[in-house]
MOPAC internal coordinates of N, CA, C and O (Angstrom, degrees):
PM7 1SCF
backbone

  N    0.0000 0     0.00 0     0.00 0    0    0    0
  C    1.3455 1     0.00 0     0.00 0    1    0    0
  C    1.6196 1   112.34 1     0.00 0    2    1    0
  O    1.2310 1   118.04 1   -58.46 1    3    2    1
  N    1.2549 1   121.34 1   121.54 1    3    2    1
  C    1.4181 1   124.72 1  -169.02 1    5    3    2
  C    1.5510 1   103.49 1   -82.28 1    6    5    3
  O    1.2310 1   117.97 1   -44.43 1    7    6    5
  N    1.3378 1   121.47 1   135.57 1    7    6    5
  C    1.4338 1   125.84 1   173.94 1    9    7    6
  C    1.4918 1   111.01 1   -76.44 1   10    9    7
  O    1.2310 1   123.30 1   -44.91 1   11   10    9
  N    1.4524 1   111.28 1   135.09 1   11   10    9
  C    1.5219 1   115.32 1   177.89 1   13   11   10
  C    1.5193 1   108.05 1   -70.49 1   14   13   11
  O    1.2310 1   124.59 1   -11.50 1   15   14   13
  N    1.1979 1   108.79 1   168.50 1   15   14   13
  C    1.5981 1   114.88 1   174.95 1   17   15   14
  C    1.6145 1   110.26 1   -55.28 1   18   17   15
  O    1.2310 1   119.07 1   139.64 1   19   18   17
  N    1.2535 1   119.39 1   -40.36 1   19   18   17
  C    1.3808 1   124.03 1  -170.65 1   21   19   18
  C    1.5714 1   109.96 1   -76.48 1   22   21   19
  O    1.2310 1   120.65 1   163.45 1   23   22   21
  N    1.4023 1   116.37 1   -16.55 1   23   22   21
  C    1.4370 1   122.63 1   178.52 1   25   23   22
  C    1.4908 1   110.23 1   -85.95 1   26   25   23
  O    1.2310 1   118.51 1   150.47 1   27   26   25
  N    1.3883 1   120.45 1   -29.53 1   27   26   25
  C    1.3509 1   123.82 1   179.45 1   29   27   26
  C    1.5137 1   115.98 1   -77.10 1   30   29   27
  O    1.2310 1   118.19 1   -54.11 1   31   30   29
  N    1.3421 1   121.06 1   125.89 1   31   30   29
  C    1.4194 1   123.56 1  -176.17 1   33   31   30
  C    1.4634 1   110.55 1   -69.97 1   34   33   31
  O    1.2310 1   122.81 1   -29.12 1   35   34   33
  N    1.4449 1   112.22 1   150.88 1   35   34   33
  C    1.4593 1   121.59 1   176.26 1   37   35   34
  C    1.5055 1   104.95 1  -103.23 1   38   37   35
  O    1.2310 1   120.12 1   -49.28 1   39   38   37
  N    1.3181 1   117.38 1   130.72 1   39   38   37
  C    1.4885 1   116.73 1   177.49 1   41   39   38
  C    1.5340 1   108.27 1   -98.36 1   42   41   39
  O    1.2310 1   120.87 1   -47.22 1   43   42   41
  N    1.2767 1   115.94 1   132.78 1   43   42   41
  C    1.4359 1   124.78 1   174.06 1   45   43   42
  C    1.4454 1   103.72 1  -109.07 1   46   45   43
  O    1.2310 1   121.69 1   -67.81 1   47   46   45
  N    1.3833 1   114.38 1   112.19 1   47   46   45
  C    1.5439 1   120.71 1  -173.23 1   49   47   46
  C    1.4847 1   103.47 1   -98.41 1   50   49   47
  O    1.2310 1   121.27 1   -65.88 1   51   50   49
  N    1.4234 1   115.18 1   114.12 1   51   50   49
  C    1.4522 1   120.65 1   175.60 1   53   51   50
  C    1.5577 1   103.69 1   -91.51 1   54   53   51
  O    1.2310 1   123.43 1   -50.98 1   55   54   53
  N    1.3641 1   111.03 1   129.02 1   55   54   53
  C    1.3668 1   119.85 1   179.97 1   57   55   54
  C    1.4900 1   110.59 1  -121.78 1   58   57   55
  O    1.2310 1   120.66 1    88.73 1   59   58   57
  N    1.3109 1   116.34 1   -91.27 1   59   58   57
  C    1.4974 1   116.03 1  -179.46 1   61   59   58
  C    1.5583 1   114.73 1   -92.23 1   62   61   59
  O    1.2310 1   123.28 1   162.43 1   63   62   61
  N    1.3671 1   111.33 1   -17.57 1   63   62   61
  C    1.5469 1   116.77 1   178.97 1   65   63   62
  C    1.4645 1   111.17 1  -102.07 1   66   65   63
  O    1.2310 1   119.94 1   -82.25 1   67   66   65
  N    1.3236 1   117.72 1    97.75 1   67   66   65
  C    1.4114 1   124.39 1  -175.07 1   69   67   66
  C    1.5219 1   112.86 1   -99.56 1   70   69   67
  O    1.2310 1   121.90 1  -126.79 1   71   70   69
  N    1.2881 1   113.96 1    53.21 1   71   70   69
  C    1.5281 1   122.80 1  -172.20 1   73   71   70
  C    1.4668 1   102.94 1  -133.00 1   74   73   71
  O    1.2310 1   122.17 1   -20.16 1   75   74   73
  N    1.3377 1   113.46 1   159.84 1   75   74   73
  C    1.4730 1   119.84 1   173.48 1   77   75   74
  C    1.6026 1   111.04 1  -104.45 1   78   77   75
  O    1.2310 1   121.18 1   144.01 1   79   78   77
  N    1.3085 1   115.36 1   -35.99 1   79   78   77
  C    1.4219 1   115.11 1  -172.46 1   81   79   78
  C    1.6486 1   106.56 1   -70.69 1   82   81   79
  O    1.2310 1   123.96 1   -38.95 1   83   82   81
  N    1.2132 1   110.01 1   141.05 1   83   82   81
  C    1.5301 1   118.67 1   177.43 1   85   83   82
  C    1.4090 1   109.75 1    57.60 1   86   85   83
  O    1.2310 1   117.92 1  -134.08 1   87   86   85
  N    1.3606 1   121.57 1    45.92 1   87   86   85
  C    1.4507 1   128.73 1   179.95 1   89   87   86
  C    1.5493 1   108.10 1  -109.03 1   90   89   87
  O    1.2310 1   120.05 1   -90.99 1   91   90   89
  N    1.3667 1   117.51 1    89.01 1   91   90   89
  C    1.3966 1   119.09 1  -170.21 1   93   91   90
  C    1.6398 1   113.31 1   -58.32 1   94   93   91
  O    1.2310 1   119.73 1   143.40 1   95   94   93
  N    1.3477 1   118.11 1   -36.60 1   95   94   93
  C    1.3644 1   123.43 1  -178.34 1   97   95   94
  C    1.5121 1   111.49 1   -65.71 1   98   97   95
  O    1.2310 1   119.65 1   139.52 1   99   98   97
  N    1.3296 1   118.27 1   -40.48 1   99   98   97
  C    1.4738 1   120.76 1  -179.60 1  101   99   98
  C    1.5305 1   106.64 1   -72.96 1  102  101   99
  O    1.2310 1   117.98 1   137.69 1  103  102  101
  N    1.3928 1   121.45 1   -42.31 1  103  102  101
  C    1.3095 1   126.55 1   172.59 1  105  103  102
  C    1.6652 1   116.39 1   -47.71 1  106  105  103
  O    1.2310 1   124.23 1   127.51 1  107  106  105
  N    1.3308 1   109.49 1   -52.49 1  107  106  105
  C    1.5052 1   118.45 1   177.71 1  109  107  106
  C    1.4782 1   109.28 1   -61.05 1  110  109  107
  O    1.2310 1   120.59 1   133.26 1  111  110  109
  N    1.4108 1   116.47 1   -46.74 1  111  110  109
  C    1.4254 1   116.20 1  -177.56 1  113  111  110
  C    1.4949 1   114.34 1   -62.43 1  114  113  111
  O    1.2310 1   119.68 1   142.50 1  115  114  113
  N    1.3765 1   118.21 1   -37.50 1  115  114  113
  C    1.3846 1   118.72 1  -179.65 1  117  115  114
  C    1.5326 1   111.06 1   -68.28 1  118  117  115
  O    1.2310 1   120.07 1   148.25 1  119  118  117
  N    1.3257 1   117.46 1   -31.75 1  119  118  117
  C    1.4983 1   121.65 1   179.25 1  121  119  118
  C    1.4869 1   113.63 1   -66.93 1  122  121  119
  O    1.2310 1   117.25 1   164.13 1  123  122  121
  N    1.3127 1   122.83 1   -15.87 1  123  122  121
  C    1.4179 1   125.04 1  -174.35 1  125  123  122
  C    1.5282 1   111.29 1   -76.55 1  126  125  123
  O    1.2310 1   122.98 1   155.46 1  127  126  125
  N    1.3178 1   111.89 1   -24.54 1  127  126  125
  C    1.5509 1   118.18 1  -172.10 1  129  127  126
  C    1.5028 1   117.13 1    82.11 1  130  129  127
  O    1.2310 1   120.88 1   175.78 1  131  130  129
  N    1.3990 1   115.92 1    -4.22 1  131  130  129
  C    1.4543 1   118.53 1  -174.85 1  133  131  130
  C    1.4786 1   100.74 1   -88.49 1  134  133  131
  O    1.2310 1   121.15 1   -16.70 1  135  134  133
  N    1.3463 1   115.41 1   163.30 1  135  134  133
  C    1.5064 1   122.80 1   173.90 1  137  135  134
  C    1.5234 1   111.23 1   -59.38 1  138  137  135
  O    1.2310 1   119.97 1   -41.79 1  139  138  137
  N    1.3095 1   117.66 1   138.21 1  139  138  137
  C    1.3815 1   121.51 1  -178.75 1  141  139  138
  C    1.5658 1   113.81 1  -110.42 1  142  141  139
  O    1.2310 1   119.25 1   -54.26 1  143  142  141
  N    1.3295 1   119.03 1   125.74 1  143  142  141
  C    1.3969 1   123.48 1   176.89 1  145  143  142
  C    1.5557 1   107.12 1  -100.38 1  146  145  143
  O    1.2310 1   118.93 1   -63.94 1  147  146  145
  N    1.3179 1   119.65 1   116.06 1  147  146  145
  C    1.4720 1   124.70 1   174.80 1  149  147  146
  C    1.4854 1   107.18 1   -88.88 1  150  149  147
  O    1.2310 1   118.41 1   -61.53 1  151  150  149
  N    1.2864 1   120.63 1   118.47 1  151  150  149
  C    1.4504 1   123.21 1  -171.73 1  153  151  150
  C    1.4809 1   114.50 1  -127.76 1  154  153  151
  O    1.2310 1   118.64 1   -46.14 1  155  154  153
  N    1.3139 1   120.19 1   133.86 1  155  154  153
  C    1.4491 1   123.90 1   171.96 1  157  155  154
  C    1.5537 1   104.91 1  -120.95 1  158  157  155
  O    1.2310 1   121.48 1   -45.74 1  159  158  157
  N    1.2995 1   114.77 1   134.26 1  159  158  157
  C    1.4916 1   120.48 1  -179.55 1  161  159  158
  C    1.5059 1   109.14 1  -121.31 1  162  161  159
  O    1.2310 1   118.26 1   -66.19 1  163  162  161
  N    1.3142 1   120.91 1   113.81 1  163  162  161
  C    1.4447 1   124.30 1   168.73 1  165  163  162
  C    1.5376 1   109.99 1   -75.10 1  166  165  163
  O    1.2310 1   119.45 1   -76.90 1  167  166  165
  N    1.2555 1   118.66 1   103.10 1  167  166  165
  C    1.4302 1   126.38 1  -170.36 1  169  167  166
  C    1.5586 1   105.57 1  -113.19 1  170  169  167
  O    1.2310 1   120.08 1   -85.71 1  171  170  169
  N    1.3902 1   117.46 1    94.29 1  171  170  169
  C    1.4131 1   119.96 1   177.12 1  173  171  170
  C    1.5232 1   114.16 1   -98.91 1  174  173  171
  O    1.2310 1   123.87 1  -171.82 1  175  174  173
  N    1.3318 1   110.17 1     8.18 1  175  174  173
  C    1.5155 1   114.12 1  -174.29 1  177  175  174
  C    1.5438 1   114.72 1  -104.75 1  178  177  175
  O    1.2310 1   123.27 1   140.60 1  179  178  177
  N    1.3407 1   111.33 1   -39.40 1  179  178  177
  C    1.5227 1   117.78 1  -168.24 1  181  179  178
  C    1.5239 1   115.03 1   -79.81 1  182  181  179
  O    1.2310 1   121.80 1   146.69 1  183  182  181
  N    1.3210 1   114.16 1   -33.31 1  183  182  181
  C    1.5544 1   119.37 1  -175.07 1  185  183  182
  C    1.4989 1   112.34 1  -144.57 1  186  185  183
  O    1.2310 1   119.85 1   -29.94 1  187  186  185
  N    1.3400 1   117.89 1   150.06 1  187  186  185
  C    1.4832 1   115.39 1   173.83 1  189  187  186
  C    1.3606 1   110.53 1   -64.38 1  190  189  187
  O    1.2310 1   120.31 1   -38.52 1  191  190  189
  N    1.3307 1   117.00 1   141.48 1  191  190  189
  C    1.5180 1   121.67 1   176.31 1  193  191  190
  C    1.4600 1   110.39 1   -88.97 1  194  193  191
  O    1.2310 1   116.91 1   168.61 1  195  194  193
  N    1.3077 1   123.49 1   -11.39 1  195  194  193
  C    1.3784 1   126.26 1   172.29 1  197  195  194
  C    1.5161 1   110.56 1  -127.62 1  198  197  195
  O    1.2310 1   119.25 1   -23.86 1  199  198  197
  N    1.3556 1   119.04 1   156.14 1  199  198  197
  C    1.4662 1   119.62 1   178.73 1  201  199  198
  C    1.4093 1   116.35 1   -52.50 1  202  201  199
  O    1.2310 1   120.55 1   151.95 1  203  202  201
  N    1.3915 1   116.55 1   -28.05 1  203  202  201
  C    1.4837 1   123.40 1  -177.92 1  205  203  202
  C    1.5092 1   110.38 1   -81.87 1  206  205  203
  O    1.2310 1   120.75 1   171.11 1  207  206  205
  N    1.4321 1   116.16 1    -8.89 1  207  206  205
  C    1.4515 1   114.00 1  -173.98 1  209  207  206
  C    1.4858 1   115.89 1    86.75 1  210  209  207
  O    1.2310 1   118.90 1  -176.97 1  211  210  209
  N    1.2713 1   119.71 1     3.03 1  211  210  209
  C    1.5278 1   121.33 1  -177.08 1  213  211  210
  C    1.5259 1   109.22 1   -85.91 1  214  213  211
  O    1.2310 1   121.72 1   -22.35 1  215  214  213
  N    1.2836 1   114.32 1   157.65 1  215  214  213
  C    1.5647 1   117.72 1   173.44 1  217  215  214
  C    1.4404 1   106.61 1   -74.99 1  218  217  215
  O    1.2310 1   120.55 1   -18.58 1  219  218  217
  N    1.3766 1   116.54 1   161.42 1  219  218  217
  C    1.4798 1   123.47 1  -177.22 1  221  219  218
  C    1.5141 1   106.35 1   -68.42 1  222  221  219
  O    1.2310 1   120.81 1   -29.20 1  223  222  221
  N    1.3352 1   116.06 1   150.80 1  223  222  221
  C    1.3846 1   124.27 1   176.75 1  225  223  222
  C    1.5262 1   112.40 1   -95.26 1  226  225  223
  O    1.2310 1   120.87 1     0.33 1  227  226  225
  N    1.3263 1   115.94 1  -179.67 1  227  226  225
  C    1.5153 1   121.56 1  -174.95 1  229  227  226
  C    1.4096 1   112.68 1   -62.13 1  230  229  227
  O    1.2310 1   118.88 1   137.93 1  231  230  229
  N    1.3092 1   119.75 1   -42.07 1  231  230  229
  C    1.5226 1   118.82 1   176.64 1  233  231  230
  C    1.4835 1   113.92 1   -63.09 1  234  233  231
  O    1.2310 1   119.75 1   138.12 1  235  234  233
  N    1.3679 1   118.08 1   -41.88 1  235  234  233
  C    1.4314 1   118.38 1   177.27 1  237  235  234
  C    1.5739 1   113.90 1   -68.87 1  238  237  235
  O    1.2310 1   121.42 1   149.98 1  239  238  237
  N    1.2763 1   114.89 1   -30.02 1  239  238  237
  C    1.4451 1   120.54 1   177.57 1  241  239  238
  C    1.6232 1   107.83 1   -69.20 1  242  241  239
  O    1.2310 1   122.02 1   137.63 1  243  242  241
  N    1.3617 1   113.74 1   -42.37 1  243  242  241
  C    1.4183 1   114.98 1   177.12 1  245  243  242
  C    1.5328 1   112.58 1   -63.45 1  246  245  243
  O    1.2310 1   121.22 1   138.61 1  247  246  245
  N    1.2667 1   115.27 1   -41.39 1  247  246  245
  C    1.5487 1   118.58 1   176.17 1  249  247  246
  C    1.4442 1   111.79 1   -61.94 1  250  249  247
  O    1.2310 1   119.56 1   141.99 1  251  250  249
  N    1.3378 1   118.44 1   -38.01 1  251  250  249
  C    1.4330 1   121.61 1  -177.00 1  253  251  250
  C    1.5487 1   111.39 1   -70.53 1  254  253  251
  O    1.2310 1   121.70 1   138.85 1  255  254  253
  N    1.3475 1   114.35 1   -41.15 1  255  254  253
  C    1.4242 1   121.82 1   174.95 1  257  255  254
  C    1.4890 1   113.75 1   -56.20 1  258  257  255
  O    1.2310 1   120.56 1   131.49 1  259  258  257
  N    1.3278 1   116.54 1   -48.51 1  259  258  257
  C    1.4111 1   126.27 1   179.57 1  261  259  258
  C    1.5901 1   110.23 1   -61.17 1  262  261  259
  O    1.2310 1   122.44 1   133.83 1  263  262  261
  N    1.3383 1   112.93 1   -46.17 1  263  262  261
  C    1.5335 1   120.36 1   178.00 1  265  263  262
  C    1.4839 1   107.66 1   -58.61 1  266  265  263
  O    1.2310 1   119.77 1   131.19 1  267  266  265
  N    1.2487 1   118.05 1   -48.81 1  267  266  265
  C    1.4300 1   119.27 1  -179.20 1  269  267  266
  C    1.4828 1   118.74 1   -64.53 1  270  269  267
  O    1.2310 1   121.21 1   145.25 1  271  270  269
  N    1.3827 1   115.30 1   -34.75 1  271  270  269
  C    1.4217 1   117.99 1   171.06 1  273  271  270
  C    1.5358 1   112.22 1   -66.79 1  274  273  271
  O    1.2310 1   120.74 1   140.61 1  275  274  273
  N    1.3408 1   116.20 1   -39.39 1  275  274  273
  C    1.4621 1   117.72 1   174.84 1  277  275  274
  C    1.4569 1   113.30 1   -62.70 1  278  277  275
  O    1.2310 1   118.62 1   135.56 1  279  278  277
  N    1.3642 1   120.24 1   -44.44 1  279  278  277
  C    1.4337 1   122.11 1   176.95 1  281  279  278
  C    1.5979 1   109.12 1   -61.76 1  282  281  279
  O    1.2310 1   118.54 1   138.75 1  283  282  281
  N    1.2129 1   120.39 1   -41.25 1  283  282  281
  C    1.5405 1   122.00 1  -179.16 1  285  283  282
  C    1.5448 1   104.53 1   -64.11 1  286  285  283
  O    1.2310 1   116.93 1   139.03 1  287  286  285
  N    1.2254 1   123.45 1   -40.97 1  287  286  285
  C    1.4048 1   121.86 1  -177.34 1  289  287  286
  C    1.6374 1   109.11 1   -68.52 1  290  289  287
  O    1.2310 1   119.53 1   141.74 1  291  290  289
  N    1.1964 1   118.51 1   -38.26 1  291  290  289
  C    1.4549 1   126.15 1   176.59 1  293  291  290
  C    1.4925 1   105.45 1   -62.96 1  294  293  291
  O    1.2310 1   117.77 1   133.24 1  295  294  293
  N    1.3223 1   121.86 1   -46.76 1  295  294  293
  C    1.4597 1   126.06 1  -172.93 1  297  295  294
  C    1.5595 1   109.28 1   -71.75 1  298  297  295
  O    1.2310 1   120.72 1   150.48 1  299  298  297
  N    1.3181 1   116.23 1   -29.52 1  299  298  297
  C    1.4851 1   119.94 1  -177.59 1  301  299  298
  C    1.5082 1   108.21 1   -68.02 1  302  301  299
  O    1.2310 1   120.59 1   149.47 1  303  302  301
  N    1.4029 1   116.48 1   -30.53 1  303  302  301
  C    1.5194 1   117.59 1   176.49 1  305  303  302
  C    1.5138 1   116.05 1   -60.31 1  306  305  303
  O    1.2310 1   124.20 1   158.52 1  307  306  305
  N    1.3215 1   109.54 1   -21.48 1  307  306  305
  C    1.5950 1   118.95 1   177.59 1  309  307  306
  C    1.5586 1   110.63 1  -105.96 1  310  309  307
  O    1.2310 1   120.86 1  -168.38 1  311  310  309
  N    1.3187 1   115.96 1    11.62 1  311  310  309
  C    1.5627 1   120.63 1   175.98 1  313  311  310
  C    1.5059 1   107.04 1    69.41 1  314  313  311
  O    1.2310 1   120.48 1  -148.50 1  315  314  313
  N    1.2713 1   116.70 1    31.50 1  315  314  313
  C    1.5511 1   118.68 1   177.78 1  317  315  314
  C    1.4972 1   109.40 1  -115.26 1  318  317  315
  O    1.2310 1   119.64 1   -30.61 1  319  318  317
  N    1.3049 1   118.30 1   149.39 1  319  318  317
  C    1.3863 1   126.35 1   177.51 1  321  319  318
  C    1.4668 1   111.78 1  -110.25 1  322  321  319
  O    1.2310 1   119.20 1   -39.70 1  323  322  321
  N    1.2579 1   119.13 1   140.30 1  323  322  321
  C    1.4746 1   126.64 1   173.40 1  325  323  322
  C    1.6464 1   107.20 1   -88.79 1  326  325  323
  O    1.2310 1   124.51 1   -62.90 1  327  326  325
  N    1.3364 1   108.94 1   117.10 1  327  326  325
  C    1.5219 1   115.47 1   177.61 1  329  327  326
  C    1.5198 1   103.21 1   -95.27 1  330  329  327
  O    1.2310 1   123.38 1   -56.33 1  331  330  329
  N    1.4008 1   111.13 1   123.67 1  331  330  329
  C    1.5178 1   120.57 1   176.11 1  333  331  330
  C    1.4367 1   108.88 1  -107.04 1  334  333  331
  O    1.2310 1   121.00 1   -44.07 1  335  334  333
  N    1.4183 1   115.69 1   135.93 1  335  334  333
  C    1.4037 1   122.81 1   176.76 1  337  335  334
  C    1.4811 1   106.19 1  -142.46 1  338  337  335
  O    1.2310 1   122.20 1   -14.67 1  339  338  337
  N    1.3914 1   113.39 1   165.33 1  339  338  337
  C    1.4532 1   121.62 1  -175.35 1  341  339  338
  C    1.5177 1   106.77 1  -133.55 1  342  341  339
  O    1.2310 1   119.30 1   -50.69 1  343  342  341
  N    1.2436 1   118.95 1   129.31 1  343  342  341
  C    1.5102 1   116.93 1   170.63 1  345  343  342
  C    1.5611 1   104.55 1   149.84 1  346  345  343
  O    1.2310 1   120.92 1    12.88 1  347  346  345
  N    1.3459 1   115.84 1  -167.12 1  347  346  345
  C    1.4809 1   120.63 1   178.91 1  349  347  346
  C    1.5292 1   109.06 1   -67.61 1  350  349  347
  O    1.2310 1   120.48 1   -55.35 1  351  350  349
  N    1.2632 1   116.69 1   124.65 1  351  350  349
  C    1.5748 1   125.84 1  -171.58 1  353  351  350
  C    1.5362 1   104.75 1   -51.42 1  354  353  351
  O    1.2310 1   120.11 1   129.17 1  355  354  353
  N    1.3657 1   117.40 1   -50.83 1  355  354  353
  C    1.5462 1   115.09 1  -172.71 1  357  355  354
  C    1.4256 1   109.62 1   -65.29 1  358  357  355
  O    1.2310 1   115.27 1   141.72 1  359  358  357
  N    1.2882 1   126.59 1   -38.28 1  359  358  357
  C    1.3806 1   130.01 1   175.48 1  361  359  358
  C    1.5872 1   112.14 1   -64.34 1  362  361  359
  O    1.2310 1   117.65 1   136.85 1  363  362  361
  N    1.1489 1   122.09 1   -43.15 1  363  362  361
  C    1.4582 1   131.47 1   177.27 1  365  363  362
  C    1.5832 1   107.03 1   -63.88 1  366  365  363
  O    1.2310 1   119.37 1   127.94 1  367  366  365
  N    1.3366 1   118.81 1   -52.06 1  367  366  365
  C    1.3857 1   118.70 1   177.48 1  369  367  366
  C    1.5170 1   115.10 1   -61.88 1  370  369  367
  O    1.2310 1   120.23 1   134.79 1  371  370  369
  N    1.2303 1   117.16 1   -45.21 1  371  370  369
  C    1.4774 1   124.59 1   174.92 1  373  371  370
  C    1.6082 1   107.74 1   -54.61 1  374  373  371
  O    1.2310 1   118.94 1   128.71 1  375  374  373
  N    1.2710 1   119.62 1   -51.29 1  375  374  373
  C    1.4269 1   121.20 1  -175.42 1  377  375  374
  C    1.5812 1   108.93 1   -67.37 1  378  377  375
  O    1.2310 1   119.02 1   145.26 1  379  378  377
  N    1.3965 1   119.48 1   -34.74 1  379  378  377
  C    1.2806 1   114.59 1   179.01 1  381  379  378
  C    1.5142 1   115.54 1   -71.82 1  382  381  379
  O    1.2310 1   119.72 1   150.23 1  383  382  381
  N    1.2849 1   118.14 1   -29.77 1  383  382  381
  C    1.4443 1   123.95 1   177.95 1  385  383  382
  C    1.4772 1   108.80 1   -69.46 1  386  385  383
  O    1.2310 1   118.06 1   152.14 1  387  386  385
  N    1.3533 1   121.31 1   -27.86 1  387  386  385
  C    1.3886 1   130.38 1   178.10 1  389  387  386
  C    1.5776 1   114.90 1   -76.70 1  390  389  387
  O    1.2310 1   121.00 1   158.36 1  391  390  389
  N    1.3219 1   115.70 1   -21.64 1  391  390  389
  C    1.4312 1   122.48 1  -175.08 1  393  391  390
  C    1.5449 1   110.09 1   -71.15 1  394  393  391
  O    1.2310 1   120.10 1   180.00 1  395  394  393

């Protein structure tokens, strides 16, 4: 049986913009009526995370962790869960679509 468009989830991939207000992709996803998957991928393999190509340091990781906690708190007010994954973004996105 083929899933209808309203049965297929819509992935909102949070990357650099970890906020809910004025988030066009999240707004559009919510308007579809389909289930929404809010996803953050820590991709340390595919692209440099700093202009110099270095991995992020302890202070940046701390900031990221706090920002993700805040985002999860904001999403929970709308009965949404933030899905956290680590790995190559293309692989993670593909696997998330297959789930």
